[in-house]
Every structure is written in C-alpha cells, then in structure tokens.
C-alpha positions as CSV (number, residue, x, y, z in Angstrom):
1,M,215.2,166.9,-125.4
2,K,212.1,166.4,-123.7
3,E,210.7,164.3,-126.3
4,L,212.6,161.4,-124.6
5,V,210.7,159.1,-121.7
6,I,212.2,157.2,-119.1
7,R,210.7,154.0,-117.9
8,R,211.1,151.1,-115.4
9,C,210.0,148.0,-116.3
10,A,208.1,145.8,-113.7
11,P,210.2,143.8,-112.3
12,R,211.2,140.0,-114.1
13,Y,212.1,136.4,-114.0
14,V,215.9,136.5,-115.5
15,S,217.8,133.8,-114.9
16,L,221.6,133.2,-116.3
17,L,222.2,130.1,-117.6
18,Q,225.5,128.5,-118.6
19,I,226.1,125.0,-120.4
20,H,229.6,123.0,-120.1
21,G,230.7,120.2,-120.9
22,G,229.2,120.0,-124.6
23,D,230.2,121.2,-128.3
24,I,228.9,124.6,-128.4
25,E,228.0,124.0,-132.5
26,Q,225.8,121.0,-131.5
27,M,224.5,123.1,-128.3
28,T,223.2,126.0,-130.1
29,P,220.7,125.0,-131.7
30,R,219.6,122.4,-128.8
31,I,219.2,125.7,-126.9
32,T,217.3,127.4,-129.6
33,H,214.7,124.6,-129.9
34,L,214.6,124.7,-126.2
35,L,214.1,128.5,-125.5
36,G,211.1,128.3,-128.5
37,D,210.4,131.8,-130.0
38,S,207.9,134.0,-127.4
39,A,207.6,137.7,-128.1
40,K,207.7,138.5,-124.3
41,Q,210.2,135.9,-123.6
42,R,214.0,137.1,-124.0
43,V,217.1,135.2,-124.6
44,Y,220.6,137.1,-124.7
45,A,223.9,135.3,-125.9
46,I,226.4,137.1,-123.2
47,G,229.4,134.7,-123.8
48,P,229.7,131.4,-126.1
49,A,228.4,128.9,-123.4
50,E,225.9,131.8,-121.2
51,W,222.8,133.2,-122.1
52,L,220.8,135.7,-120.2
53,L,217.0,134.5,-119.8
54,I,214.5,137.4,-119.2
55,D,210.8,136.3,-118.1
56,Y,211.5,132.5,-118.1
57,R,210.2,130.7,-115.4
58,L,213.2,129.0,-113.2
59,E,211.4,125.5,-112.3
60,D,209.7,125.1,-116.0
61,M,213.3,126.0,-117.3
62,R,214.6,123.6,-114.9
63,R,212.3,120.6,-116.0
64,R,213.1,121.3,-119.6
65,L,216.6,121.3,-119.4
66,S,217.0,118.5,-117.5
67,A,214.4,116.4,-119.9
68,D,216.7,118.0,-123.5
69,L,220.0,118.7,-122.9
70,G,221.1,114.8,-120.8
71,R,224.6,114.7,-119.7
72,S,225.5,117.8,-120.1
73,L,226.4,120.0,-117.3
74,V,224.0,122.8,-116.6
75,R,224.0,125.6,-114.5
76,L,220.9,127.9,-114.1
77,T,220.9,130.9,-111.9
78,D,217.9,133.0,-110.5
79,V,219.4,136.6,-110.9
80,S,216.2,138.0,-110.8
81,A,217.1,140.1,-107.7
82,A,220.5,141.6,-109.4
83,F,218.7,143.0,-112.6
84,T,216.8,145.8,-113.7
85,S,215.5,147.4,-116.8
86,L,214.7,150.6,-118.2
87,R,213.0,151.5,-121.5
88,V,214.2,154.7,-123.3
89,E,211.9,156.0,-126.0
90,G,210.7,158.5,-128.1
91,A,212.2,160.6,-131.0
92,G,215.7,161.1,-129.8
93,A,216.5,157.8,-128.4
94,R,218.8,156.9,-131.1
95,N,220.9,160.1,-130.9
96,L,221.3,160.1,-127.3
97,L,222.1,156.6,-127.0
98,G,224.4,156.4,-129.8
99,G,226.6,159.3,-128.4
100,D,227.1,157.9,-124.9
101,T,227.8,154.3,-126.2
102,A,230.7,152.4,-126.8
103,A,229.0,150.9,-129.8
104,S,227.1,153.8,-131.3
105,W,226.9,151.5,-134.8
106,A,224.2,149.3,-133.1
107,V,222.2,151.9,-131.9
108,T,222.2,153.7,-135.4
109,T,222.0,150.9,-137.1
110,S,219.5,148.6,-135.3
111,R,216.4,147.2,-135.8
112,P,213.8,145.9,-133.6
113,G,215.1,142.2,-131.9
114,Q,218.7,143.5,-132.2
115,Y,220.8,144.0,-128.6
116,V,224.5,144.3,-127.9
117,R,225.9,144.4,-124.7
118,T,227.9,147.8,-124.3
119,R,228.7,150.6,-122.2
120,L,226.6,153.6,-121.4
121,A,228.9,156.1,-120.0
122,Q,230.5,153.9,-117.2
123,F,227.4,151.5,-116.7
124,E,227.5,148.1,-118.7
125,V,223.8,147.4,-120.0
126,I,222.1,145.2,-122.7
127,L,221.0,147.7,-125.1
128,H,218.1,145.8,-127.1
129,C,215.9,147.7,-129.5
130,I,212.1,147.2,-129.4
131,G,211.2,149.7,-131.8
132,A,212.2,152.2,-134.0
133,D,212.8,154.7,-131.5
134,S,212.6,152.5,-128.4
135,F,215.1,151.0,-126.5
136,E,215.4,148.4,-123.1
137,L,218.2,148.6,-121.1
138,H,219.3,145.6,-118.6
139,L,221.7,146.4,-116.2
140,E,222.4,145.5,-112.9
141,R,219.7,147.0,-110.5
142,S,222.3,148.7,-108.1
143,M,223.0,151.0,-111.5
144,A,219.7,151.5,-112.5
145,D,219.3,154.8,-110.1
146,D,222.9,156.2,-110.7
147,L,222.3,155.7,-115.1
148,E,218.7,156.9,-114.8
149,A,220.2,160.1,-112.8
150,W,223.0,160.3,-115.3
151,L,221.0,160.4,-118.0
152,T,218.2,162.7,-116.6
153,A,220.6,165.4,-115.5
154,R,222.9,165.3,-118.6
155,H,219.8,165.2,-121.4
156,D,217.0,166.8,-119.8
157,I,214.9,163.4,-120.4
158,Q,211.5,163.0,-118.7
159,T,211.2,160.3,-116.1
160,S,207.9,159.0,-115.6
161,N,206.6,157.1,-112.3
162,R,204.8,154.5,-114.0
163,T,206.1,151.0,-114.6
164,L,206.0,149.2,-117.6
165,Q,204.2,146.0,-117.8
C-alpha cells in the first residue's frame, strides 16, 4: 500500500469543555452558536456534556463562555500537551482504516466533516474524515508513536517527516 502516507499534524490548541448544571437540549444550541462554524476550528462531541475543541484559543474561549453561559458550571481544560493528530491519506486510506477500526462502517460511509470516536487496533482515536481519501486521527500523544509504528509495519505505509500546518 505504498500509495498511503502518514503525516504528523502541527501542534494544536486542544481543550476539553465540560458543562454541567444545564439542560442538554437547551445547552446544545447555545454551545453551537458560541463555538461558531470555522473551517480551521473543530469541535467533537465526546459525551452528552463534553466537547473536545481543537484550534480554539483558551483565553478567547474562557471569555466567550463566561459571557454566554451565565450560571452553568463550566470547566474548560487545556489538554494540548496530551493530544496529537496524524493524517492518513491516499487511495487506500479507507480500506486500511476500515479493516482495523471498530467502526468500519464509519470509515466506508463517511463524508468530509464526519467523525467517530472509535478504536483503531488497541488505540482509542477520534477518526475524522477530511477528504475523499484523507482522515485525521486525533489521539493521546503518548500513543502516537506506537500507532504510527504499528500502521507502518503492518501496512507498509510511507511516513513523512514533513509536519502539516
């Protein structure tokens, strides 16, 4: 599968947003409005009251949250040092990831912008489709080297030393 390439993404701001004390049905539209819709920024719902925010500046988010959410119990934690992202791209990306993930249906049917929290072999990842044959894998930084080594050894994938911006 030499047409596949793995690249590390540049370091990003990553925060965990947790909101308690509010009705989820009422909070979701407020959070959606608060976070906006930017192509570079990404929001992953990882639980009923938890979101993983990528590329949102921490101080800006704190300011927005305190102004918009009032009495809700809000916790915003910088987890940038704990996360990293890999990009898997190429003609065989869907086959590769679909064969080794617990959510093979998500890989084969996903369109750009869709994501799923799943396991890729023994690694917990957020698998995000960013193009027809391109996926970003968001995972704990401590697991990235092992996942990259496992993928390249098992599937003969090229790695690129070039970091994506």
